C-alpha positions in Angstrom: -0.5 -11.5 61.8 1.7 -8.6 62.8 4.7 -10.1 60.9 2.5 -10.5 57.8 1.5 -6.9 57.9 5.1 -5.8 58.3 6.2 -8.0 55.3 3.3 -6.6 53.2 4.4 -3.0 54.2 8.0 -3.8 53.2 6.9 -5.1 49.8 4.9 -2.0 49.2 7.9 0.1 50.0 10.0 -1.9 47.5 7.4 -1.4 44.8 6.9 2.3 45.4 10.6 2.9 45.4 11.1 1.2 42.0 10.1 3.7 39.3 10.4 1.2 36.5 7.9 -1.1 38.3 5.5 1.8 38.8 5.8 2.8 35.1 5.0 -0.8 34.1 2.1 -1.1 36.5 0.4 2.2 35.7 1.9 3.5 32.5 1.7 0.4 30.3 -2.1 -0.1 30.8 -2.8 3.5 29.9 -0.6 3.3 26.8 -2.2 0.0 25.7 -5.7 1.4 26.1 -4.9 4.5 24.1 -3.2 2.6 21.3 -5.8 -0.2 21.1 -8.6 2.4 21.2 -7.3 4.1 18.1 -5.7 1.2 16.3 -8.1 -1.7 16.8 -10.7 -1.3 14.2 -12.0 -3.4 11.3 -13.2 -0.3 9.5 -11.2 0.7 6.4 -11.1 4.4 5.5 -8.9 6.9 3.6 -7.7 4.2 1.3 -5.9 5.5 -1.8 -7.5 4.5 -5.1 -6.8 5.2 -8.8 -9.5 6.1 -11.3 -9.3 5.4 -15.0 -12.1 7.4 -16.6 -12.2 6.4 -20.3 -15.7 8.0 -20.7 -15.2 11.5 -19.2 -18.9 12.1 -19.4 -21.3 13.6 -16.9 -22.5 10.3 -15.4 -19.0 9.0 -14.8 -17.8 12.3 -13.3 -20.7 12.3 -10.9 -20.0 8.8 -9.7 -16.3 9.7 -9.3 -17.4 12.7 -7.2 -19.4 10.4 -4.9 -16.5 8.1 -4.5 -14.3 11.0 -3.6 -16.8 12.4 -1.2 -16.9 9.1 0.7 -14.7 8.9 3.7 -13.6 5.4 2.7 -11.6 6.5 -0.3 -8.9 9.1 -1.2 -8.4 9.4 -4.9 -4.6 9.4 -5.5 -4.8 10.6 -9.1 -6.6 9.8 -12.4 -4.7 7.2 -14.3 -4.6 7.1 -18.1 -4.1 3.4 -18.7 -3.8 0.0 -17.0 0.0 0.2 -16.9 -0.2 3.0 -14.3 -2.6 0.9 -12.3 -0.2 -2.0 -12.2 2.7 0.3 -11.2 0.5 1.8 -8.4 -0.3 -1.7 -7.0 3.3 -2.9 -7.2 4.6 0.2 -5.5 2.0 -0.2 -2.8 0.7 3.3 -3.3 -2.9 2.3 -4.0 -5.3 -0.4 -2.7 -8.0 -0.2 -5.3 -8.6 0.9 -8.9 -11.8 1.6 -10.7 -12.0 1.6 -14.5 -14.9 3.2 -16.4 -15.6 2.0 -20.0 -15.4 4.5 -22.9 -19.2 4.6 -23.6 -20.3 4.6 -20.0 -23.1 7.2 -20.2 -24.4 6.0 -23.6 -24.5 2.3 -22.6 -26.3 3.2 -19.3 -28.9 5.5 -20.9 -29.6 3.4 -24.0 -29.0 -0.1 -22.9 -30.0 0.5 -19.2 -26.9 -1.5 -18.1 -23.2 -0.9 -17.9 -20.2 -2.5 -16.3 -17.5 -0.9 -14.1 -14.3 -2.7 -13.4 -13.0 -2.8 -9.9 -9.4 -4.0 -9.2 -8.2 -4.7 -5.7 -4.8 -5.6 -4.2 -5.8 -9.0 -2.7 -2.4 -9.6 -1.1 -4.4 -8.5 2.0 -7.6 -10.3 1.3 -9.6 -8.9 4.2 -8.8 -5.3 3.3 -9.5 -6.0 -0.5 -12.9 -7.5 0.3 -13.8 -4.6 2.5 -12.8 -2.0 -0.1 -14.7 -3.7 -2.9 -17.8 -3.8 -0.7 -17.5 -0.1 0.0 -17.0 0.7 -3.6 -20.0 -1.5 -4.6 -22.1 0.2 -1.9 -21.3 3.7 -3.3 -22.1 2.6 -6.8 -25.4 1.1 -5.7 -26.3 4.3 -3.9 -25.6 6.3 -7.1 -27.7 3.8 -9.0 -30.6 4.2 -6.7 -30.4 8.0 -7.2 -30.6 7.5 -10.9 -33.6 5.1 -10.7 -35.6 7.6 -8.7 -36.2 9.7 -11.8 -35.9 7.0 -14.5 -38.8 5.2 -16.1 -36.7 2.1 -16.7 -34.3 1.0 -14.0 -30.6 1.5 -14.7 -28.0 -1.1 -13.7 -24.4 -0.3 -13.0 -22.7 -3.7 -12.6 -19.4 -3.8 -10.8 -16.9 -6.3 -12.4 -14.6 -7.2 -9.6 -11.1 -8.7 -9.9 -8.7 -9.6 -7.1 -5.0 -9.2 -8.0 -2.1 -11.3 -6.6 -4.6 -13.5 -4.6 -7.7 -14.4 -6.7 -8.8 -17.0 -4.2 -8.6 -14.6 -1.2 -6.4 -17.0 0.8 -5.5 -15.7 4.3 -2.0 -17.2 4.0 -1.0 -14.4 1.7 -1.4 -11.9 4.5 -0.7 -14.2 7.4 2.7 -15.7 6.5 4.6 -12.4 6.0 3.1 -11.1 9.3 4.0 -14.2 11.2 7.6 -14.1 9.8 8.0 -10.5 11.1 6.4 -11.3 14.5 8.4 -14.5 15.1 11.8 -13.1 14.1 11.2 -9.9 16.0 10.3 -11.7 19.3 12.9 -14.5 19.1 15.9 -12.4 18.0 15.2 -9.4 20.3 14.2 -11.4 23.4 16.9 -14.1 23.3 19.7 -11.6 22.5 18.7 -9.2 25.3 18.2 -11.9 27.9 21.5 -13.7 27.1 23.6 -10.6 27.4 21.8 -9.4 30.6 22.3 -12.8 32.1 26.1 -12.4 31.8 25.8 -9.0 33.6 23.6 -10.4 36.4 25.9 -13.4 37.1 29.0 -11.2 36.9 30.7 -13.1 34.1 30.4 -10.1 31.7 33.3 -8.4 33.5 35.4 -11.5 33.2 34.7 -11.5 29.4 35.6 -7.9 29.1 39.0 -8.2 30.9 39.8 -11.1 28.5 41.7 -10.5 25.2 38.2 -10.2 23.6 37.2 -6.8 22.5 33.7 -5.6 23.6 32.4 -5.8 20.0 33.6 -9.4 19.7 31.7 -10.3 22.9 28.5 -8.9 21.4 29.1 -10.6 18.1 29.7 -13.9 19.8 26.3 -13.6 21.5 24.5 -12.5 18.4 25.8 -15.0 15.8 24.1 -18.1 17.2 20.7 -16.4 17.2 21.3 -15.2 13.6 21.8 -18.8 12.5 18.9 -20.1 14.5 16.6 -17.4 13.1 17.6 -18.2 9.5 16.5 -21.8 10.3 13.2 -20.3 11.4 12.9 -18.5 8.1 13.5 -21.7 6.2 10.9 -23.6 8.2 8.3 -20.9 7.8 8.9 -20.8 4.1 8.7 -24.6 3.7 5.5 -24.7 5.7 4.0 -21.9 3.7 4.9 -23.5 0.3 4.1 -27.2 1.0 1.4 -26.9 3.7 -0.3 -23.7 2.9 0.1 -23.8 -0.9 1.6 -20.3 -0.9 4.1 -20.0 -3.8 7.1 -17.7 -3.7 6.8 -15.6 -6.8 10.0 -13.5 -6.4 13.6 -14.3 -5.9 14.4 -16.7 -3.0 17.9 -15.3 -2.7 16.6 -11.7 -2.3 14.1 -12.9 0.3 16.8 -14.6 2.3 19.0 -11.5 2.0 16.2 -9.2 3.3 15.4 -11.7 6.0 19.0 -11.7 7.1 19.0 -7.9 7.2 15.8 -7.9 9.3 17.3 -10.5 11.7 20.4 -8.3 12.2 18.1 -5.3 12.8 16.3 -7.3 15.5 19.6 -8.5 17.0 20.9 -4.9 17.3 17.6 -4.0 19.0 18.1 -6.8 21.5 21.6 -5.6 22.2 20.3 -2.1 22.7 17.7 -3.4 25.3 20.4 -5.4 27.0 22.7 -2.4 27.4 19.9 -0.3 28.9 18.7 -3.0 31.4 20.2 -4.8 34.4 17.9 -7.7 35.0 16.7 -10.6 32.8 13.1 -10.0 34.0 13.1 -6.4 32.8 14.8 -7.3 29.5 12.3 -10.1 28.9 9.3 -7.9 29.7 10.5 -5.1 27.5 11.3 -7.5 24.6 7.9 -9.2 24.9 5.6 -6.3 25.5 7.7 -3.7 23.7 8.1 -5.7 20.6 4.8 -7.8 20.5 2.4 -4.9 20.5 4.1 -2.6 18.0 4.6 -5.6 15.6 0.9 -6.5 15.9 -0.5 -3.0 15.7 1.9 -1.1 13.5 3.2 -3.6 11.0 -0.1 -3.5 9.0 -0.8 -7.2 8.8 -3.6 -7.1 11.3 -4.9 -3.5 11.2 -4.6 -1.1 8.3 -2.2 1.7 9.2 -4.0 4.3 7.1 -7.0 3.9 9.5 -5.0 5.2 12.4 -4.6 8.9 13.5 -1.6 10.7 11.9 0.6 10.5 15.1 0.2 6.7 15.2 1.0 6.5 11.4 4.2 8.5 12.1 5.1 6.2 15.0 4.6 3.1 12.8 7.6 4.3 10.6 10.1 3.5 13.4 8.8 -0.1 13.8 11.2 -2.3 11.8 8.5 -5.1 11.3 6.4 -2.7 9.2 9.1 -2.4 6.6 10.0 -6.1 6.6 6.3 -7.0 6.2 6.1 -4.8 3.1 9.3 -6.4 1.8 8.1 -10.0 2.2 4.7 -9.3 0.6 6.4 -7.5 -2.3 8.8 -10.5 -3.0 6.6 -13.5 -2.1 3.2 -12.3 -3.2 3.8 -9.8 -6.0 7.1 -11.2 -7.3 8.9 -7.8 -7.2 12.6 -7.2 -7.2 15.0 -4.9 -5.4 13.9 -2.0 -7.5 10.5 -2.0 -5.7 11.8 -2.4 -2.2 15.0 -0.4 -2.1 13.5 2.3 0.1 12.3 -0.2 2.7 15.7 -1.9 2.6 17.6 1.4 3.2 15.3 2.2 6.2 16.1 -1.1 7.8 19.8 -0.5 7.1 19.5 2.9 8.7 17.7 1.6 11.8 20.3 -1.2 12.2 23.2 1.2 11.9 21.7 3.7 14.4 20.9 1.0 17.0 24.3 -0.6 16.6 26.2 2.7 17.1 24.2 3.7 20.1 24.5 0.2 21.7 28.3 0.0 21.3 28.7 3.5 22.6 26.5 2.8 25.7 28.1 -0.6 26.2 31.6 0.8 26.5 30.5 3.6 28.8 28.5 1.3 31.0 31.1 -1.4 31.5 34.3 0.6 31.3 
């Protein structure tokens, strides 16, 4: 019994001396609780919408005011035609558009019934359904207010239309998110662990004293995972097309080029983790927990980023999977080209360059 207590005491001493272990034990739960508390919500709010008011009468203006007063919507601007709506959806600047007919007030007062067109970006079907329900609820509330003083009931009928995904299939949102998640975890974890393993076994020094330059050692480790990840991309796309009936509307070559860029970004992130860690266990833990949670929370495929507090929205901008998720949806679902995703592409290039420079610099200093 005495030996057991001594051994337990020794293990406590090891744990308490290891600051990294203490940070994981006590810091990570706190961070997860805070992030999940703010990010995990099915409620959609502050979504940007466009308004096309062809009537410009008192009734339409009052309804627009009620939509703007709702915490669910943030009116981006008043569009003049349907072309501006389409541009807003393709650019990802809006989630919903509402079109008022030219004779909105006259039809409502004289015919007691009028239609309002509601257009939603259904590439994210859950978000689109929620926003349409919110808009319909605001319209019904306004309709109830009108009927309180009317002798004949007025009817404002929402005419709903789902763009890019009329059948509201979940695969349109699921497949791009899974691509980002799988590539992020596989590339980062496998690259980080493979390099750290060489350091743990002592073979990294042998490689460095060989004629190989340090950058060639890193490339030799990363290239196999690049090829394997491209095979993962092919398998995911084949399954999505032939099993999930999800067509690829855009350029396949562009999709592969962007996927290759994202894979390289993930590989450089794995190299960065391997440079900063000394054990496979630590590298694997950071790769799994450090990449899994940000990809799920901040990429936008599970939880709307606009729902989160401003600090978390800013943090989401440094998560590479967020930008890749936007790129894949734009190419696969909306059929857009490089002109629509050049900004996201440049951000991934910038993240990759930054991580690669820092990793190479730290690698030389660490193993010189």
